[in-house]
C-alpha positions as CSV (number, residue, x, y, z in Angstrom):
1,M,168.7,-24.8,89.1
2,L,167.4,-28.4,88.8
3,K,164.2,-28.5,87.0
4,I,162.8,-27.5,90.3
5,L,162.6,-24.6,88.0
6,Q,159.3,-25.9,86.7
7,Y,158.0,-25.9,90.3
8,I,159.9,-23.3,92.2
9,Q,160.6,-20.1,90.1
10,T,162.5,-17.3,91.7
11,G,163.6,-14.1,90.0
12,L,163.6,-10.3,90.2
13,K,159.9,-10.3,90.7
14,G,160.5,-12.4,93.8
15,R,157.8,-14.9,93.0
16,I,157.8,-18.5,94.1
17,R,155.5,-21.0,92.6
18,I,155.2,-24.5,94.1
19,I,153.0,-27.2,92.5
20,L,152.3,-30.2,94.6
21,C,150.4,-33.3,93.5
22,G,147.2,-31.5,92.6
23,Y,147.8,-28.8,95.2
24,L,149.1,-25.3,94.5
25,I,150.9,-23.0,96.9
26,L,151.3,-19.5,95.4
27,I,153.5,-17.1,97.4
28,W,154.2,-13.5,96.3
29,Q,157.4,-12.1,97.7
30,T,157.3,-8.5,96.5
31,G,158.0,-7.2,100.0
32,P,158.5,-8.5,103.5
33,F,156.6,-11.7,104.3
34,P,153.4,-11.4,106.2
35,A,153.1,-13.8,109.2
36,I,155.4,-16.4,107.8
37,A,153.3,-19.5,108.2
38,D,149.8,-18.0,107.8
39,I,148.9,-20.3,105.0
40,Y,145.2,-20.5,103.9
41,S,143.5,-23.2,101.9
42,Y,140.4,-23.3,99.8
43,I,138.8,-25.7,97.4
44,D,137.8,-24.5,93.9
45,G,134.8,-25.6,91.8
46,A,136.8,-28.5,90.4
47,G,137.6,-29.9,93.8
48,V,141.3,-28.8,93.6
49,I,142.8,-27.6,96.9
50,H,144.8,-24.4,96.7
51,F,147.1,-22.8,99.2
52,T,148.0,-19.1,99.5
53,N,149.4,-16.7,102.0
54,V,147.5,-13.8,100.4
55,P,143.7,-14.5,100.7
56,T,142.5,-11.8,98.3
57,S,139.3,-13.1,96.9
58,S,136.0,-12.1,98.6
59,T,134.1,-15.0,97.0
60,V,136.3,-17.8,98.3
61,E,135.9,-19.5,101.7
62,Y,139.5,-19.7,103.1
63,R,140.5,-21.9,106.0
64,I,143.7,-21.6,108.0
65,Y,146.0,-24.4,106.9
66,L,149.1,-23.4,108.9
67,K,149.4,-20.6,111.4
68,E,152.8,-20.3,113.1
69,K,154.9,-17.2,113.7
70,P,158.5,-17.6,112.9
71,S,160.3,-18.6,116.0
72,K,163.4,-16.7,117.3
73,S,165.4,-19.8,116.6
74,A,164.6,-19.6,112.9
75,A,166.4,-16.3,112.7
76,D,169.0,-17.1,115.2
77,S,172.6,-16.3,114.1
78,S,173.6,-19.8,115.3
79,N,171.6,-21.2,112.4
80,N,174.1,-19.6,110.0
81,R,177.2,-21.5,111.0
82,Y,176.9,-24.1,108.2
83,D,175.7,-21.7,105.5
84,H,179.0,-22.0,103.5
85,L,178.5,-25.8,103.3
86,I,174.8,-25.5,102.5
87,R,175.6,-23.1,99.7
88,Q,178.2,-25.5,98.3
89,A,175.7,-28.3,98.4
90,S,173.1,-26.1,96.8
91,R,175.3,-25.4,93.9
92,T,176.2,-29.1,93.5
93,S,172.7,-30.5,93.8
94,D,170.7,-27.6,92.3
95,I,168.4,-27.6,95.3
96,P,167.7,-24.1,96.6
97,F,169.9,-23.0,99.5
98,Y,167.0,-22.0,101.8
99,L,165.2,-25.3,101.2
100,L,168.3,-27.3,102.2
101,K,168.7,-25.1,105.2
102,A,165.0,-25.6,106.2
103,I,165.4,-29.4,105.9
104,I,168.5,-29.3,108.1
105,K,166.7,-27.1,110.7
106,A,163.7,-29.6,110.8
107,E,165.9,-32.7,110.8
108,S,168.6,-31.8,113.4
109,D,168.2,-28.2,114.5
110,F,171.8,-27.7,113.2
111,N,173.2,-30.3,115.6
112,P,175.9,-32.3,113.7
113,R,175.9,-35.0,116.4
114,A,172.2,-35.6,116.3
115,I,171.0,-39.2,116.3
116,S,167.3,-40.1,116.0
117,R,165.5,-43.0,117.7
118,A,165.6,-44.7,114.3
119,G,169.4,-44.2,114.1
120,A,169.4,-41.4,111.6
121,M,172.6,-39.4,112.0
122,G,174.0,-35.9,111.6
123,L,172.7,-32.6,110.2
124,M,170.5,-34.1,107.5
125,Q,169.8,-37.3,109.5
126,I,171.3,-39.8,107.1
127,M,169.8,-43.3,107.8
128,P,172.3,-46.1,108.4
129,E,171.1,-48.1,105.3
130,N,171.8,-45.1,103.1
131,V,175.4,-44.4,104.4
132,E,177.0,-46.9,102.1
133,D,175.0,-46.0,99.0
134,L,175.7,-42.3,99.5
135,K,179.4,-43.1,100.1
136,V,179.5,-41.4,103.5
137,K,182.6,-42.2,105.6
138,D,181.6,-40.0,108.6
139,P,177.9,-39.1,108.8
140,F,178.8,-36.7,111.7
141,D,181.1,-34.7,109.5
142,P,179.0,-31.6,108.5
143,R,180.3,-31.3,105.0
144,E,179.9,-35.0,104.2
145,N,176.5,-35.1,105.7
146,I,175.1,-32.1,103.9
147,M,176.6,-33.1,100.6
148,A,175.1,-36.6,100.9
149,G,171.8,-35.5,102.2
150,S,171.3,-32.9,99.5
151,S,172.3,-35.5,96.9
152,F,169.7,-37.9,98.3
153,F,167.0,-35.2,98.4
154,K,167.7,-34.4,94.7
155,T,167.1,-38.1,93.8
156,L,163.8,-38.0,95.7
157,F,162.8,-34.7,94.0
158,K,163.4,-36.3,90.6
159,R,161.7,-39.6,91.6
160,F,158.5,-37.7,92.5
161,N,158.6,-35.6,89.3
162,G,159.4,-32.3,91.0
163,Q,156.5,-32.5,93.5
164,L,158.2,-30.9,96.4
165,P,155.8,-32.0,99.2
166,L,156.1,-35.6,98.0
167,A,159.9,-35.4,98.0
168,L,159.8,-33.9,101.6
169,A,157.4,-36.6,102.7
170,A,159.7,-39.3,101.2
171,Y,162.7,-37.8,103.0
172,N,160.8,-38.2,106.2
173,A,158.9,-41.4,105.8
174,G,160.8,-43.2,103.0
175,P,160.1,-43.2,99.3
176,G,158.4,-46.6,99.3
177,I,155.7,-45.4,101.6
178,V,155.1,-42.3,99.4
179,D,155.0,-44.6,96.3
180,R,152.3,-46.6,98.0
181,Y,150.1,-43.7,98.8
182,Q,151.0,-41.5,95.8
183,S,150.5,-38.6,98.1
184,I,151.7,-37.3,101.4
185,P,151.1,-40.4,103.7
186,P,148.4,-39.9,106.3
187,F,150.8,-39.9,109.2
188,R,150.8,-37.0,111.6
189,E,154.6,-37.0,111.9
190,T,155.1,-36.7,108.1
191,E,152.3,-34.2,107.6
192,D,153.8,-32.0,110.4
193,Y,157.3,-32.5,108.9
194,V,156.2,-31.1,105.5
195,K,154.5,-28.1,107.1
196,K,157.5,-27.5,109.4
197,V,160.0,-27.5,106.5
198,M,157.9,-25.2,104.4
199,G,157.5,-22.9,107.4
200,Y,161.2,-22.7,108.0
201,Y,161.7,-22.2,104.2
202,Y,159.5,-19.1,104.3
203,A,161.2,-17.9,107.5
204,F,164.7,-18.2,106.2
205,R,163.8,-16.3,103.0
206,Q,162.9,-13.2,105.0
């Protein structure tokens, strides 16, 4: 897969490693997930913030970063109706299947006719100004939308050097804003969006 490999590694050991702009999320998946979004943070001696869902050290002061039980909707069978298209887009873009599915869940809740207040359209909420660049003829066509959205996300992932949270923030707020801050922009909507996508990502991997 895309050199998301350097940042998300999956294999028989079931380990995922995500590095984000000086932050680290380390998730061990050797068995069923604990409470999906019980993510803890701590600051090490060098001032680096770390995130984990397994607070094992007795010498570290952990704080709850994200606490949210997976909703019934995350596991709802109706969320699976576009899986065949998401798998196709995953193979084409080299973006993990469950990550694409999490983005779609956060963007449109699997509604192919969704339109945002800003005019974003379809399952992956393609913005009007991106329709032509992405060669989208019908943004409400599930296949076209998912293929275009996954391709666009791949360009963001590369643009931000594989830093997944920055790519997600750019998908939500726009790459120019993330370029300006060189981190997740301090906007509640964008911060919540990144958390939401990661929460769905963990839930779908159950």
